[in-house]
N, C-alpha and C positions, 0 to 999 in steps of 0.2 A: 503432671500437675503437682502442686504442693499440698500436703495434707499433714495433719497432726498424727503423731505416732507416740506410743508409750513403750518405754524400755525398762520399766521397773519403778520402784518407789521413788518419787520425786524426780523422775527422769522423763520429762515431756519434751519432744522435739518436733520440728517441722521438717519433713522429709520429702524428697522427690519420689513419687509413686506413679504407677502407670495411669494414663488417662482412662477414665471409664468409657465404656461404649454400650450401646444398646445390644443386649445379649438375648433377650426374649421379646416376643411381640407385645407383651404386656408392660414392658419397661418404658420409663421416661428418663431422659438425661436432664438434670437440673444444674444450672450455674448458681452457685450459692452467693447470695448478696449479703447475708448476715447469718452468723451462727453464735454460739455462746458456750460457756462452761457451766455445767450443772453441778449442784451440790453432790449428786450421786457420782459424778466423775471423780470427786475427791476420794472416794473409798479406794479405788485402785491406785490413784495417785499417791495416797498415803501408805499403800502396801497392805491395806486391810483386806481388800479383795484381790484375788490373783489376776494377773494380766498376761497376755501373750507378748513376748519380745517383739517389738516392732508392730504391735497390733494397732489397728485404726481405733479411733475413739471419737466420741461426740454423737449426740442423738437429737439435737435441736437445730433446725435451719429453715430459712425461707430463701426463695430465689426465683429465677426466671427459667421457664422450660426452654431448653435448647432444641431438643428433638424427642420424638416419641416413636414407639413401635407401632406396627401395623394394626394392632388390635386395641390401641388406646383411643378412647372416644371422649372422655370427660375433660381432658386438658389438652391444650394446643401449644405449639411453640410460640413464645412471646408472652405467655401468660405468667403472672406472678402467682406463686403457690406457697402454701404453708404445709410443712410436713409434720405430722404427729411423731412422737418419739418411738413408735413402732410402726412397721408397715404391714398392710394386710389387704384382703380383698373387699372388706366391708359388705360382703354378701353371704358369707357362710352362716351356718346355724348359730354359731356363737356371736358373730358380729351382729346378726339380726336381733340378738338379745341385748345389744348395747355394750358388749364386753369385747371391743375390738382388740384389746391387748392380748387376748387369748385366741385370736383368729386361727382357724384350723389350717390355714395355708400361709400364714404370715411369719414374721421374724423381726429381728433387731438390726439396727445399723452397726456397721463396723465388723461384721462377721459373715461367714458363708451362709447362703440361703440353702434351701432344702435340696438343691441340685449341686451343692458344693461350689457355687459361684460366689465370689466375694461381693458383698454389698458394702459400698463405701461408708465410712464414718461421716458424720455431719460436719466435722471441723476440718474442712478442706475446700478446695476451689470448685469441685464438681461432685455430684453424687448420682450414681445409677439407682433409680427408684424402681424396685419391683412392684408389680400390681398397682401401677400408677393410678388407674381409675378409682380404686378403692382407698388409696392412701392419701393422695394430694387433694387439698382444698384450695381452689383458686379464688382470687378477688375479682370483682367486676372489671377493674382496670388496674394498671400498674400504679400502686400507691406512691405518694410523695415519700421521700426519704425520712421525713419527720415521723412517719408512722411505722417505720421499720422496728423500733424497739417494742412498741405495743403489739404488733403482729407476731413478732418473734416469740413473745411470752406464750402465745397460744400453742406453740409447739410442745410445751410441757407445763411450765409453772402455773400459768393462769388456769389451764384446764385441770391441773392437779389440785390447786386450791379450790376450784369449783367443785370437783368431785368430792373433796373432803366435806364440804358443806352439804352437798346432796346426800352423801352417806350418813351424815349426822342428822338429816331431816330438818335442817334449819328452816324456820318459817317466820311469818310476821309476829312481832312481839317477843321473840325469843331473847333470852340472855345467853350470850355465847362467849366462851373463852378460847383464844387461839394460842396454842402452845407451839412456840417456834417463831422467830422473827427473821428467818431467811426469806428468800424470794417466794417460796410456796406459802409460808405463813402469811406474808404480807398480801399475797393474792387471795388467800382465804378470807382475809378481812374484807376485801372488795366483794367477794362472793356473799359473805354473810350480810353485808350491807344491802346488796341487791335483792337478797331473798327475804328481807324485811326484819332482820334482827334489830332491836331497838337499843340494846346494850351490848357492846362488843368490847371485851377485855383483851387487850394484847399483852402477852407476857414477854417483856423485853427489857434488857438491861443496857441497851446501846442507844444513845441519844439520836443518831441519824435515823436508825430504824424506828425508834419511837415516833419521831416526827413524821416519817412516811406512813406509819400505821394510822396516825391521827388523820393525815391527809386522805387516806383511803377509807376512813369511816370508823376507826376505833374511838370509843367514847371514854375508855379508861385505860390507863397504862399501869401495869404491875411489874415493877423492876425486881422485886424480891424473888428468891428461889426457895425450893423445898418447903419446909413447914411455914416459914415466914410468908412465902408466896401464897400458900393455901389459906393462911389466916387472913391475908389481905383480901383474897377473893371472897372468902366467907363473910367478911365484914361488908363487902359491897353487895352481897346477896342475902343479907339478914340471916346468915348462918345456914342457908339452904343449899347453896351450890348452883351451878349454872344448868340451863336446859340442855345445852349442847357444847361439847368440847371438840375443837378441831386440832388434832395431833399431827403436826407437820415436821417432825424431827426423825423419829424412829428409834431413839435410844430407850433403854430401860427406864431411865430417869423421867423422860418425857411421857412415856406411857403410864408410869405410876402416877405422875402428876395429873394426867388426864382423868384417870380413874378416881382420884381423890377429889378433883374439882367438880365432878358431875353430881348433880342432885340425885336423890332416889328416883328411879325411873328415867334418868337422864340418858342422853345419846352421845356416843363417841364416834367420830369419824377419824380414821387413821390413814395417812398416805405416806408417811415417812418410811423409807426403806428400813425394815425392822432389824434392829440389833438388840433384841430384848431377851430376858430370861422367861421364866414361867409367868403367865398371867395369874392374878389372884382370883381364880374363877369362883371360889366360894364367896368372896366379898362381892363380886359382881352379881352372883346369883341372889344373895340376900338383899341387895340394893336394887335389883331389877335393872341393871345397867345394860344398855344395848350397844353393841359394837359392830360397826360396819365400815367398809372401805377396802383398801388394797391398792394395787397398782392402777393408776387412773386411765380409763379408756378415753383419752383426750379427743380422739377422732369423733367420738359421739357428740362432744360439746363444741367442736370447732365451728360449724356454721353459725350457731347462735352467738358465740363469743366474737367471731369475725365481724358479724353485723353490729354488735355493740361497740366494738372498737371503731369501725368505720363511721358509726353514727356519733362518735365522740362521747359516748356514755361512760366509758372506762378508759383509764390510762395506765394499764399495768406495766408498761415499759419504763415507768419511773424506778422500777427495781434495779435497772442497770445503772450503776454508778461508776463504771469503768468501761472504757472502750479502747481496744487495742487492735492493731493490724495483725493478720494471721501470723506473720513472722515473729511476733512478740507474745504468742500465746503462752509460753512458759510463765511469763509474768502474770498473766490472767489467773493461771492455776495457783501461783504462789500467793497472789493477793487475796484470793478467796480462802485458801487454806489458813492464811494468817489473819483472816477477818478484817482485812483492810478494804474489802469490797463486798457488797451484798451479792452482786451478780455481774459478771463481766461479759460484755458483748464483743464479738470478734468479727472484723471486716476483712474478708479474703482479698 
């Protein structure tokens, strides 16, 4: 089959790789109907995170179940399924606590499993899915192609934005600032709106992303950065700061902004992959700031978000503003790196 491989900084290729097979009775084989490039994929693409020569890449996909192992009972061949960005059993002690990303028996896409058997990356034509019963979430029927973008976001960015709002304790009547106007930040706007926030401030300098944030529920746009951005938010909140900050980037600058924007006793949810220095814990201590979040257990939120998409309540797939065939995935990476695209969908 054809699949995306990484060969170093700025070197993404589409390569011929072995066709996956059912290797364990708990496996499923999924034919990928849509996948995408994640902002976190850009870290190895840029050479900031190490990568293996010829390694598989991609952790977001939806598709059709082709075959299942003898012990798989929750999904059947022919069903449309959504895969969260990690796989796991959904039954271990940690999964039962709702932290499926730390499953005691799970792992990540594009790398060997605990028995040293390769698990395919999501950016390819087929994927062997370990622990399929706990990993995959099916839809009641095969959805129309028009729903593919919305359902694909549930593999990562919509669930991650949702987790950020959950971690920040967003509730009815809150004033919220969203730091980051990428796909996760835009999905966090959707989450804050659904959770009842009445004032949602989107921090964004890019007009297309500003427009999408407003469409998703943002009530204010702040284009300024640094001290000017803080001053603008303070002006919007009578000098107090916001009840909750949703930090969706992961850089030192974005985290420092989140801490500055929160009111005394405010709450910060963070889901951006961290690239930060030391946190100003003394400042946070004296201002009673609460910090929560981390890698999003999207499997926990998938059933609810699936149902909201199928009911037409949310349309997070609008974050995809570029669609390319698999053979052109290098362009998808380049477009996101150069900020010519918010998020790129890839059709195998």
